[in-house]
C-alpha positions as CSV (number, residue, x, y, z in Angstrom):
1,X,-17.6,-12.7,8.0
2,X,-16.7,-14.2,11.3
3,X,-14.3,-16.7,9.6
4,X,-12.6,-13.8,7.8
5,X,-12.1,-11.9,11.1
6,X,-10.7,-15.0,12.7
7,X,-8.4,-15.6,9.7
8,X,-6.9,-12.1,10.0
9,X,-6.8,-12.1,13.8
10,X,-4.3,-15.1,13.6
11,X,-1.7,-12.6,12.4
12,X,-1.7,-11.0,15.8
13,X,0.6,-13.9,16.7
14,X,4.3,-13.2,16.1
15,X,4.7,-16.6,14.6
16,X,2.1,-16.0,11.9
17,X,3.0,-12.3,11.3
18,X,6.8,-12.9,10.8
19,X,6.5,-14.9,7.5
20,X,3.7,-12.6,6.3
21,X,5.9,-9.5,6.8
22,X,8.8,-11.3,5.0
23,X,6.6,-11.9,1.9
24,X,5.4,-8.2,1.8
25,X,8.8,-6.5,2.2
26,X,10.1,-7.0,-1.3
27,X,6.8,-5.6,-2.8
28,X,7.0,-2.5,-0.7
29,X,10.6,-1.9,-1.5
30,X,9.9,-2.3,-5.3
31,X,7.0,0.2,-5.0
32,X,9.2,2.6,-3.1
33,X,11.8,2.5,-5.8
34,X,9.3,2.9,-8.6
35,X,7.4,5.8,-7.0
36,X,10.7,7.4,-5.8
37,X,12.4,7.4,-9.2
38,X,9.3,8.6,-10.9
39,X,8.7,11.3,-8.3
40,X,12.3,12.6,-8.3
41,X,12.3,12.8,-12.1
42,X,9.0,14.8,-12.3
43,X,9.9,16.9,-9.3
44,X,13.4,18.0,-10.4
45,X,13.4,17.7,-14.2
46,X,9.8,18.1,-15.4
47,X,8.0,20.4,-12.9
48,X,8.4,24.1,-13.9
49,X,10.3,26.7,-11.9
50,X,8.2,28.6,-9.4
51,X,7.6,32.2,-10.4
52,X,8.3,33.5,-6.8
53,X,10.6,31.1,-5.2
54,X,12.7,30.0,-8.2
55,X,14.4,26.6,-8.2
56,X,14.7,26.7,-4.4
57,X,11.1,25.7,-4.0
58,X,11.9,22.1,-5.2
59,X,12.8,21.1,-1.7
60,X,9.1,20.9,-1.0
61,X,9.1,17.6,-2.9
62,X,11.0,16.2,0.0
63,X,9.9,18.5,2.8
64,X,6.1,18.1,2.4
65,X,6.0,14.3,2.1
66,X,8.3,14.0,5.1
67,X,6.1,16.2,7.1
68,X,3.0,14.3,6.1
69,X,4.6,11.0,7.0
70,X,5.9,12.2,10.3
71,X,2.3,12.9,11.4
72,X,0.7,9.9,9.7
73,X,3.3,7.4,11.2
74,X,2.7,8.8,14.6
75,X,-1.1,8.2,14.3
76,X,-0.4,4.7,13.1
77,X,2.1,4.1,15.9
78,X,-0.4,5.3,18.4
79,X,-3.1,3.1,16.9
80,X,-0.9,0.0,17.2
81,X,0.1,1.0,20.7
82,X,-3.5,1.6,21.8
83,X,-4.6,-1.7,20.2
84,X,-1.9,-3.5,22.1
85,X,-2.9,-1.8,25.3
86,X,-6.6,-2.7,24.8
87,X,-6.3,-6.2,23.5
88,X,-2.9,-7.2,24.9
89,X,-1.8,-8.4,21.5
90,X,2.0,-8.9,21.3
91,X,2.5,-7.9,17.6
92,X,0.8,-4.5,18.2
93,X,3.4,-3.3,20.7
94,X,6.1,-4.6,18.4
95,X,4.7,-2.7,15.4
96,X,4.5,0.5,17.5
97,X,8.2,0.0,18.5
98,X,9.1,-0.6,14.8
99,X,7.4,2.5,13.5
100,X,8.9,5.0,16.0
101,X,12.4,5.3,14.5
102,X,11.0,5.8,11.0
103,X,8.6,8.4,12.3
104,X,11.5,10.2,14.1
105,X,13.5,10.1,10.9
106,X,10.6,11.7,9.0
107,X,10.2,14.4,11.6
108,X,14.0,15.1,11.6
109,X,13.9,15.3,7.8
110,X,10.9,17.6,7.9
111,X,12.7,20.0,10.3
112,X,16.0,19.8,8.4
113,X,14.5,20.5,4.9
114,X,12.3,23.1,6.5
115,X,15.3,24.9,7.8
116,X,17.0,24.8,4.3
117,X,13.8,26.2,2.8
118,X,13.3,28.8,5.6
119,X,16.8,30.4,5.2
120,X,16.2,31.8,1.7
121,X,12.5,32.4,2.1
122,X,12.5,33.9,5.7
123,X,16.1,34.9,6.1
124,X,16.6,32.6,9.1
125,X,17.3,28.9,9.6
126,X,14.8,28.7,12.4
127,X,11.9,30.8,13.8
128,X,9.7,29.8,16.6
129,X,6.8,29.5,14.3
130,X,3.7,27.5,15.5
131,X,4.0,24.8,12.9
132,X,7.8,24.4,13.3
133,X,7.6,24.3,17.0
134,X,4.8,21.7,17.1
135,X,6.8,19.6,14.6
136,X,9.8,19.8,16.9
137,X,7.6,18.6,19.7
138,X,6.5,15.7,17.6
139,X,10.2,14.8,17.0
140,X,10.7,14.9,20.8
141,X,7.6,12.7,21.3
142,X,9.2,10.0,19.0
143,X,12.5,10.3,20.9
144,X,10.6,10.1,24.3
145,X,8.7,7.0,23.1
146,X,11.9,5.2,22.1
147,X,13.8,6.3,25.2
148,X,10.9,5.2,27.5
149,X,10.8,1.7,25.9
150,X,14.5,1.3,26.0
151,X,14.6,2.2,29.7
152,X,12.2,-0.6,30.7
153,X,13.6,-4.1,30.6
154,X,10.3,-6.0,30.5
155,X,8.9,-5.7,26.9
156,X,5.3,-5.9,28.1
157,X,5.7,-3.1,30.6
158,X,7.6,-1.1,28.1
159,X,4.8,-1.5,25.5
160,X,2.2,-0.3,28.0
161,X,4.2,2.7,29.1
162,X,5.0,3.6,25.6
163,X,1.3,3.2,24.6
164,X,0.2,5.7,27.2
165,X,2.8,8.3,26.0
166,X,1.9,7.7,22.4
167,X,-1.8,8.1,23.0
168,X,-1.3,11.3,25.0
169,X,0.9,12.7,22.3
170,X,-1.8,12.3,19.6
171,X,-3.1,15.7,20.7
172,X,-0.1,17.3,19.0
173,X,-1.1,16.1,15.5
174,X,-4.1,18.4,15.0
175,X,-2.1,21.2,16.5
176,X,0.6,20.7,13.7
177,X,-2.0,20.5,11.0
178,X,-4.2,23.4,12.0
179,X,-1.5,25.7,13.4
180,X,-1.4,27.8,10.2
181,X,-5.2,28.4,10.6
182,X,-5.3,28.9,14.4
183,X,-2.3,31.3,14.6
184,X,-0.7,34.0,12.5
185,X,2.4,32.2,11.4
186,X,5.2,32.6,8.8
187,X,4.6,29.1,7.5
188,X,2.5,29.1,4.4
189,X,-0.9,27.5,4.4
190,X,-1.8,24.1,3.0
191,X,-1.1,23.8,-0.7
192,X,-3.3,20.8,-1.0
193,X,-6.8,20.9,0.5
194,X,-9.5,18.3,0.3
195,X,-12.2,20.9,-0.2
196,X,-10.4,23.2,-2.7
197,X,-8.5,22.8,-6.0
198,X,-4.7,22.5,-5.6
199,X,-2.9,25.9,-5.8
200,X,0.0,24.5,-7.8
201,X,0.8,23.3,-11.4
202,X,-0.4,19.8,-12.3
203,X,3.2,18.5,-12.7
204,X,4.2,19.9,-9.3
205,X,1.2,18.1,-7.8
206,X,2.1,14.8,-9.5
207,X,5.7,15.1,-8.3
208,X,4.6,15.7,-4.7
209,X,2.1,12.8,-4.8
210,X,4.6,10.3,-6.2
211,X,7.2,11.4,-3.6
212,X,4.6,11.0,-0.8
213,X,3.8,7.5,-2.1
214,X,7.5,6.7,-2.2
215,X,8.0,7.8,1.4
216,X,4.9,5.8,2.4
217,X,6.1,2.6,0.7
218,X,9.6,3.1,2.2
219,X,8.2,3.6,5.7
220,X,6.1,0.3,5.5
221,X,9.1,-1.7,4.1
222,X,11.5,-0.5,6.8
223,X,8.9,-0.9,9.6
224,X,8.2,-4.5,8.5
225,X,12.0,-5.3,8.4
226,X,12.4,-3.8,11.9
227,X,9.4,-5.6,13.3
228,X,10.8,-8.9,12.1
229,X,14.0,-8.1,13.9
230,X,12.0,-7.2,17.1
231,X,10.1,-10.5,16.8
232,X,13.3,-12.5,16.6
233,X,14.7,-10.6,19.6
234,X,11.6,-11.0,21.8
235,X,10.8,-14.6,20.8
236,X,14.3,-15.9,20.6
237,X,13.7,-18.5,23.3
238,X,10.7,-20.0,21.4
239,X,11.1,-23.2,19.4
240,X,9.7,-21.7,16.1
241,X,12.3,-18.9,16.1
242,X,15.1,-21.4,16.5
243,X,13.8,-23.1,13.3
244,X,13.2,-19.8,11.5
245,X,16.8,-18.7,11.9
246,X,18.4,-22.0,11.0
């Protein structure tokens, strides 16, 4: 057990993590493509038309996975940031930095598709609904994290400052998730609940799950590509990087 822990802990070193990330990237891109093509096919060509919302409901196959990933990526980013703050591991801060842009993209996509969905359903592009507003705050947290890190020249200090902001911002995640239960909002409740049967057709559920997996695989692939670029940038003066880029 101890040897296994030591074996995995060695990947906390940028020199060890860099080639590992490179080997994993093609597999995650392949998985993203397979899940994405399958999910899009089921979502837009197999799943039935919704009785109340018509064909317009199909935007949920992008909106819902993007919303899920925007919250999940933030939790993972905060985990890596907190790990780096606690253990002072260099790769942890780099992973947090690599995840932030993808999380911001997912939050922006969630807000954009939500507006497209809200216009025909609510008659307005935007309402100051509790869930929408807390999702907007999440988007600003991502932007704030990236801006704070970019404003500090020393990467170690930037990682620590970003970690504090990321950890404080975690409180917004349960607010987003439970907002439809805590307040009387326009946003519909959760379609998928761990304690109840899904309130949608089986094909709709399969389409949403496959799209969520596609978004997940994409996020991992992009984050690994980005962290490799960050490693090369931060470690550019080391001997192993000079050999790696030759």
